[in-house]
Structure formats: structure tokens, C-alpha cells
N, C-alpha and C positions, 0 to 999 in steps of 0.2 A: 235545497242547499243540502249538501253531506255533512255528516258528523266529523268533528275533527278528530283523527285516530289518536288513541292514548299510546304512551310509552310501551305499556304493557302488550298492545295489539302490534305495534311495530315489532316487538321481540318475537312474538307469536308467528307473524308473517315471514320473519327470518328465519324461524325453526322451521315451518314449512318449506321454504326453498332448499334448506340443507336437508331435509328429510330423505333418506335413501330411496324412497320411491317415487320422489319428484325428479321427472326427467324431462328430455326434450318433447316428448309426446304429451306430457300434461301441460307443460309450460314450454311451449316451442321457441320463445324468444331467450331462454335460458342459454340455448346454445350460440346463439349471436351476441349475448351480451356477457362474456366469462367474467366480467369484474363485478358481477352482482353477488356471484356466492361468497367470494372473501369478504365483502362489505357485510354481507349477513353474518357471515361467521364471526366477524369481529364484533358485531352489535350482540349477538347471542353469548359470546365469551364476557362482554363487558358487562353484560346483565347477569351472568353467573357468578362473575368475579365481585360484583357489588360495587362497581365502578360509580362514579357520580351521576347523577341524571343528566347533567350538562354535556358530559362526554357521550352519552347513551343518545341525547337528542341530537348531537352534532353527526354521528353515524346515521342516525335515522333520518336526518336531512338529507345526508349525501345519498342514501339509498332513494329517498323520494324524488330527489331531482334527477337520479338514474332512471326511475321508472316514469317519469315524465317525458324524458328523452326518448324512452321505448314506445310510449304510447304515442308520441309525435312521428316516430319513425313509422310504426305501424299503420297511422292515419295516412302518410305519403304513400305507401306502399300499394301496389294497385292489386286487385285480386286476381287469382290464377283463374277463376272462372269467367268464360267468355259472356259479352253481354251480347243480348240478343236484341234489346232495342229499348226504348226507353220505359220507364214505369207507367205513363199514360198508355203506351200500348197494351200493357199487361192489364192495367186495370180496366180497359175498354174491351177487351177480347171477347170476354164472357157475353157482354151484351150484344157485341156484334155478332156472335155465333147464334144466340138467340133469336135475333132479328132475321138471319138466315134461314134458319129452321123454320121459322114462322111463314116465311115469305114462301119455301118449299112445301109447307103444307097446303098454304091457299093455292098455289099453282094446281097442286095435285088435286085438290077440290074442283077447280075449274075445268081440269082436263077430264075429271071422271063425270062432269055433268055435261059436257060437250060430246055429241057422238063423233065416234072415231072415223076418221075417212080411210077407205082401203086404198091400196096400193095399185089395184085394177079391179074391174069392174067382174063380179061373179054373174054367170048364166042366170036366168031368170028361170028358165025352164031346164031339166034335165036332158041330155043329148038323147036322140031316140036311139033305140036299140037296132042293131041290125038284123036283117032276117037271114043273112047268109050264114050257114053255119060252116065252121073250119073242115076241112077235108079229114075223114078219119083214116089214121093210119094202118095201114095193115100189119098184122103180126107177122111174125116170119112163117109160121106153118101155114098161113092163110095164102100167102103169094103162091104163084105157082112155082114148081119144081122144073 
């Protein structure tokens, strides 16, 4: 269970939203919900002016309702990331890969132990050398002129 935020925490949160460095990159939902900044500025101004805590709590409750709506809208929004498969596939994939690698190793062991069959039969004896010598070509000057 989460702790209930105090009024001081709500004011600090509102001040963070209004900070100049807070933008759409740090909090992307600020762009989609422009009514949040005026509510936060109203809460900070009420705290600085010393308004009653009842008024400050009303503004904080409005901010809280808006944040709940933002979270609900974000939960409905579909992610931009394309899904490849179910989580079960992602979680069981490493085990399947290990099993396939082990099966491949076993197959290599079996193939290594078995003699390799040749595509054709090699001759058992080398071919006999022929006794005929090729004719010697005569040089240009040896030929009759």
C-alpha cells in the first residue's frame, strides 16, 4: 500500500510540473493534458499566498483526479512497439535454442564416429604407366631446310 501524499508533497509536485525544464520530453502527457499546468500553478499560488488548507486540498484533489484520468488513458493506449509473440514464446525460446544446439552437437558426434561414405569408388591400384613416350618436337634449326 502506498503512503498518502501530504499537501506539501502535492505543492512540490505542482512546482515540478511548472518548472521551466519540465517539458514534453520529460513528461510526455503534459502535451496531451494542457489543463494540468493551470491547476498546478493555482495550487502553487495558493500555497505561496497562504490560503487555507481546505482550498489547497480541493485543488490537489482536482489535480489527483486529472492524474488518475491520465493514467487510465495511458493504460488504454497501445504501445508503438510491435509485438512479436506471446511472453511464453519469449521465455521458452532460450531453452529451445539450447535443446537445438545440444541435438546438433549429438548429431555431429554420431557423424564423426560413422565412416564417411564416398560419392564414387576410388581405384584400388594406381593406373599403369604407359611405356610410349610422346614424340619429341624438333626445334626449328634441326628440321631440314
